[in-house]
Steps between C-alpha positions, in 0.01 A plus 500: 500500500287289272275656235194378690606669824586820310153492350342458844701788647396724210138399535494566874681830452249619238202396712631677808588816309148525358335448840323831560353477850834569664823651385768237482864597484665205335820449310522210264840396631370482857207288390734277306720443807196426712363245253839332470519482877163322506612251234827427675515169679649478848 
């Protein structure tokens, strides 16, 4: 994973964890896998 993609995953993770209107159960590793899946080319 590139430093830029790591930064984006961390940023998204922090934003989602501080979202207060709903409780979000999120693990960083799961988010990381999801983001990598989106970046992956078919």
